[in-house]
N, C-alpha and C positions, 0 to 999 in steps of 0.2 A: 649291563644293558647298553645297546648302541644309542647314540645321540638321537633325539627326536626333533621333529620339525619346529616345534615351539615349546615354550615353557609349560603351558597348560592347555588343556582341551576342555571346552565347555559349550553348552547349548546357548541359545539366545536368552534363556531365562537364568543363566548363571549356574546351571547344574554341571558340576564337575564330572568329566568322563574318565573313568579308569582306563588302563590299557586294554582291558577286556572286562566284560561282565560275567561273573561266574557264581557258583553257590556260596562262596566265602564273602562276597561283597554286595550281595543283594538280599532284600527282605524276602522271607518265605511267603509264598502265595497260597492262600486257601482257595482251591478252585471254585467250590460252590459259593463261598461268601464273596470272593473278590472278582471272579470271572463269570462263572455260570455259562451254560450253553447260550448260543445266539438265540434271541427271542425270549430269554428268561432273565429275571432279575439277577444281578443289577445291570444287565444289558451291556456289559463291558465289550462283549464280542459282537454286538449288533442287535438291532431291534426286530429282525425277522429271522426265523430259524434257518432258512436256507439262503438268506441274503440274495446275492446276485445270481444264484442258480435258478431262482424263480423268475426274476426280471432284473434288468440292469437299472442303475440309477437313472433318474430323469436327466437327459442331456439338454441343458438350457444354454442359450447364447444371449447374453445381456445385450440388448439392441434397442435403439431408438435415437433418431436424429431428425433435424429439420422439421418437416411437416408430417401430419398423420399419414398423408398419402405416400410419401417416401418411405416412412417406417413400415407401413403396411406391405409395401413391395419387398422390403428386406425380410420381414417375417415370412412371407410366402417363399422367398428364396431359401431361407434357413430350414423351413419345414420340408421343402422339396429335397434338401440335401441331408435329411435325417435327424434334424432337431426334434426332440420329443416333447418339448415344452417351451413356451415363450417367457422371456424375462424383459420387462419394459423399463427402459431408462427415460426419465422425464427431464426436460430442461429446467434450468435453475428457477425461472419465474414460476413455473408450475409447482416446483418443490416448496416455494415459500409463499404461495398463495397470491401471486400477482398475475393479472391478465397480460397478454402479449402487447397490449396498447398502453400499459402503465409506463409512465416516464422512467421508472426504475428498471424496466425490462429492456431498455434500448441496448442493443448489442449482444444480448444474451438469448434471444429467442431461437430455439432450435439448435443451440450450440453444443450442449453436453447431453442432450437427450431430445425427445420429441416434445413439441409444444402442444399442450392440451388445455384448451380454454372452456370447452363446452361439450354437451352431448353430441353435437355435430362432429367435432373432432374425434370423439371416442368411437362413434359409428364408422367413421372413415378408417380409423386405426385398425379395427377388427372386421372390416368388410371382407366377406368371403371366408372368414375363419370361424368355424362353429364352436361356440363357447361351451357346449356340452361334450366336446371331444378333445379339446385342447386345454391343457393346464397352463395357467398364466401366473407368473410372479411379477409383482409390481414394486419396484424400489422407490417407495414414497413414504413419508413420515408425517410431517406436520399437517399435510392435506390428505392423509391416507383415507380417512373416512369419506371424503368427497370423491376421491378417485375410485374407491370401492363402489360407491353408489352410482357413479357413471358407468362402471363395468356392469353392475346389475341392471341398470337401465338399458344397456345394449342387449344383455341377455333377454330381457323382457321383449324388446323389439324383435329379437330373433325367434321368440316363442319358446325360449329355454327356461324351464322352471328353475327357481333359485336352488333347489336341492340337487340339481344336476350340474351346477357350476362348481368348479374346483380350482384352487390356486392359492396364492399367498399374497398378502400385503406386508411390507416390512413393518410399518406402524410402530417403530421403536424410537420414541422421542427422547428417552434418557440418553442414548448414545449421541444424539444430536447436541445435547447440552455438554456432553463430555468431549466429543472428538470432532464433530463435523460442522455444526452451526446452522443447519437449515431448520431452525425452530421458528415459531411464530408467537405462540401464547405462553404465559407462565406455566410452571409445572402442574399446578392443580387442575386447571381446565384441560390441559393437554392429556393428563391421566384420565380425566372424565371421558374424553373422546375415545380413548383406548378401551376403557371398561364398557362404555356404551356399545362399542363394536363387538366386544366379547359377547355381551348379552344378546345383541341383535342377531348375530350369526349363529349362536347356539340354538336360537329359535327358528330362524328363517333360512340360513345358508349353512347347513350342518357340515358340508364337506369343504368349507373354506378355512384355510389356516389364517387365523385372525391377527397373528403377529409373527414376525421373524426376528427374534431377539438377536441383535447383531453385534458380534465381536469383530466383524470384518473391518469396520471403520476405526475401531479402537486400535487394531493392529496396524492399519494404514497410517494412523497418527503417530506410530512409533513405539507401541507397547511391545513387551516381550510376549512369548507364547503363554507363560503362566499368568500374566496380567490380562491378556485377552480372555483366557478361560475364566479367571476369577471375576473380572468386572462384568462379563456377559452373564454369568450365573447370578451375580449380585443384582443386576438389572432385572433378571427374570424373577428373582425372589420378590423384588419390589412390585412388579406387575401382579404377581399372584396374590400378594397380600392386599394390594389395592382392590382387586376384584372381590376378594373375600370380604373386605371392609364395606363394600357397597351391597353386600348380601348375596353374591353369587356363590353357588356350591362348587367347590374345587373340581369335582369330577364332571361337572357340566361344561366347563370351559377348558380345563387343562389338556384334554386330548387334542385340542386344535392349536396348541402352542407349538411353534417351531423355532429353530435357531439358524443362525447364519454365521459361518466361521470363515476365516482366512486360511489359506494354505501357503506356507512359505517354503524356503529351500531346504531347511534342515529336515531331511526325510524322516529320520527316526523320531525326533521330537514332535513333529507334526502328527505322525501316526499315533503316538502316545497321547497327545493332547486330545484328539478326538475320542479315544477310548476312555480317558479320564473324565471327559465331559459327560459321557453317558452314565458312568458309574456314580459320579458326584450328584448329578441331577436326580437319578433314581432314588438315591438315599435321602436327598433333601425332600423330595415330594412325599416319600413314604414316612419319614421320621418327623419332619418339621410341619408339613401340611396335612398329614394323615390321609393322603389320597388312597383310594381303594381300587379304582379302575386301573388295570395294568397299563392302559394307553396313557394315563396321566403320568406314569413314571418313565415313559420312553422319550428320550431326547432324540427327536428327528431333526436333521439339519441339512441345509444347503451349503455348499462350499463354492467359493470363488478363488481362483488363483490370485497371487499377490500382485496387484498393480504397482505397488511401491518398489517392487524388485525389478521392474522392467527398465531397460536402459535405452536412451536415445542413441547411444553409441552402439555400433554393431547390432542393430535391432534383430537380425536373424537369430542371434544367440538367445533371444527371449523365447523362442520355440522350445529350446532345451529346458530353460527354467520352468516354463509352464508345464512341460511334460513331467518333470520331477514333482512339481506341486500337485498336479492332477493325480499322479500315482499315489502320493501320500493320502489324498482325500479318499481314493478308492480303497486303499489298504486300511484306512481308518473307518470305513463303513458309511460314507456319505449317502444320503438319499437323493441328492440332486447336485449337479455340478455345472459351473460355468468356467470355461477356459478362456483366459484373456488372449487377445490377438497380439502378434509380435509388434504391431505398429502403434500400440496404445500409449507409448511414451511420447508420441509425436502428434497423434490426432485420433479422432474416432476411427474405428476399424474400417478398412476397405472390405469389399465382398470377398476378395481373394484371401486376405488375412483371416477373416472370420471363418472361412471354410477350412483353412489349415487348423485353426484352433479347435473346430468341431471334429475334424478328422483325428486330432490327437486323442480325444476321448474315445472315438470309435476304435482306434488301434488298441488302446488299453483294454477296451471291452472285449474285442473279438480276437486279438492276436497275442496278447501278453500272457494269458492264462491265469492272471491274479484274481479274476472274478469267478473262477471255477470251483473254489473251495472257500469256506467261511473263515474269515479272520486268520489268514495263513501264518501270521507272525505271532499268534498267541503262544505263550510259553517261552518265547525268547527271553533270556535273562535281561538283555538290554531293553527290550520293549516293555516288559512288565515292570522293571525298576523305574524307568522313566515315567510310565503311567502312574505308578504309585507316588513318585516324588512330585509330579505336576499336580496331582490331586491334592496332596498335602499343602503345597504352596498356595493353591487356590483357596483351600479351606482356611489357611492362616489369614489371607486377605479378607475373606468373607467375615471371619470373626472380628477383625479390626473394624470393618465397615458396620457390622452389627453394633459394636460398641459405640460407634459415632451416632447411632440412631437410625441407621439404614442408608440406602444408596442416595436418596434425595439429599439427606444431610451431608453425606460425603461429597456429593457434587457441589452443593451450595458453598461448602467451605473450600472448595478447590483441591481437595485431597487427591481425588482420582486424576484430575488433569495434571497435577504436579508429578505424580508417579509416572504418567506416560511421558511427560516432557523430559524427565530425568533419564528415562530409558532411551528416548530418542537421542538425547545428547550423548549418552554413553556409546550408542551405536555409531553416531557420526564421528566421535573421537576415535573409535576403533578403526574406522575407515582411514582417517587421516594419519594414523600411526601404522597402518598396514597390518594391524592385528587381525582385521577382517579383510578378506580379498573379494572384490567383485570384478569379475572378468570384464575387461574393456574400460573400467573406471580407474582403478588404482594398480592394475597389472594387466599385461597382455593387450595394451592399447595398440591401435594402428594409426599410422600417420594420415592415411587417406580417409576423408570424410565419407561415410556411408549414406547412400541415397536410396530410398524406396518410395513407391507411390503412396501418397497419403490422401485422405478424404478431406475435401474442403467444402464448407457450407456456403452456398450462394447467398449473398446479402439480400437478394430478392425474396428469399423465403420469409424473412421477417415482415417485409412490406405486404406480401400476399396474405400472411396470417392475420395481420392487423385489418386488412380489408375484409376478410371473411368474418372476423369478429364484429366489425362495424355493421356488416350486412345482417348478421344474426340479430343484433340488437334492434335494428330497424324493423325486421319482419316478425319478430316474436310477439306474443301477447304480453304487452308490458304490464297490464293490470294483474294478470295471473302470476307473472314473475315477481312483482312487488309483493303480492299477498303471500306468496311462498316464503319470501325473505322475512316478512314481518312475523310469520308464524315461527320461523327458525329463531329469530331474535327473542321472541317470547319464551320459547322452549329453553333457549340457552340461559336465560335469566332465571329459569326454574330448575326442575330436577328431572324432567321426563327424558327418555332416551332420544337422542338427537338424530339417529340414523334415518328413521322414517321422514323426518323433516328435511334432512339433506337430500334424500332420494326424491322427495316431492319437488325440491328446488331444481335439481338437475333435469328432471323430467319436464319442468316448466321453462327450460332453456336458460336458467340462471347460470352464470359463469363461475368458474373456480375462484376468480378474484373477487367477485361480488359476495360470494359466501364467506370467504376469508375476511373480507373487509367488515362485514356486518358482525362477525364473531369477534374481531378486534375491538369493535365498538363496545361490546359487552364485557370482554375479558381483559382487554389491554394487550400489550406486547411484552415479551420477555427481554430484559437487558442483562447481559452477563455481568456479574460482579467482577471487578478487577482484583486479581489475587497476586500477592507478592511472596 
């Protein structure tokens, strides 16, 4: 055999790649048990029988910056250019339950997303956007229940019945403790907000996806594909068990669970990861939780291309990376997709960069042909072997986490965080030794600095937002707002579902920060334990 480029070839998860996959080195597949037709258990080939032949995935563009007015204009721009669903990015104060005039918010208002303090901001954000015809995904976790209630309050103002509203809130607090850090409360009350949302939406907002269980941020923190898959499913197991423990019937809430995965550059491994996720989840829901409704067994997911792979050097090359990642998501059967813009290693996206990112999806949909047949790589020795191996790696992690007492225990002991940190360290070391090549970083550099237009947020945005917030507090009915907050505090100290109380608060013009502050007073704040 002739000399090869390197000593060994493997995926991000450490799966060794033979020179080729063939019947002698791959496990035999039972078509009915391991694959099945699309739309049939175990859903390896997809959750709909005709997949994209019926309709394309929802093409979302994650957007939100500065004030609600600026973001509203961007949403209308994206909708006019073919976006079929909105995906809202909130600024850091909104994510952690601080109003724009809080001293801790200084310098962060409107910077990494849109600033939302009150129903006034939410009405502006969705002005002219009919909530019964547009699906909206909101990337929000610690304050997810409040932002959902704000969205429902806008729907009511528009005259849209709650059963006509559809979309998703991320609402995944466990991955915040693991990988991201925008938590507020300790785990127990945080889980209560999530299960209260499950119960409320099952009764009142039946077409809303009440959680998007997110591996995306786990991967962005440095995990491998297998860890992303395993820890996401382990989080989901924890949520399902928590809902069952408070008396919810699994088939009453499980059909509205959704997932959120990352798509990286290793095309074959990523496709296999998505297929393994569907099969693993279907088996867990059927065998562990005894779900009967087929929709409870279907893992439906949104995908975002990998922000951590984007480079500030030679940023135009990011278009190529994003295209490969988007193609993996489509070949893997995603229900919804956001493609990152080429400039996101430098700033929030410009309109031009966001349009190119959207056009990437449209070219894949309309010009590549990959959407014209279901799961076109099914039966590939490489894809099926990688799917099986990733599923097994994930199962091994889940067994270990079960033995620790579940995901909450694994998080509290720091096990999950350490696994991700070690994977991130191994990746960084492989870059420094050139075992992993990133174009423009450790090979194929250019001497000339690349410059492209970037979006800058005017500092006046923060001052204007604070003024609007002050004006709202002066003109609202203060007694009504205070009574709504007192009722919320009383409910938080008891056991009733909090969503109606939060909805009453936001409709009484109580702010996101005021709601969060009162709940902090009841539940306290979470402080991460130091692990060594």
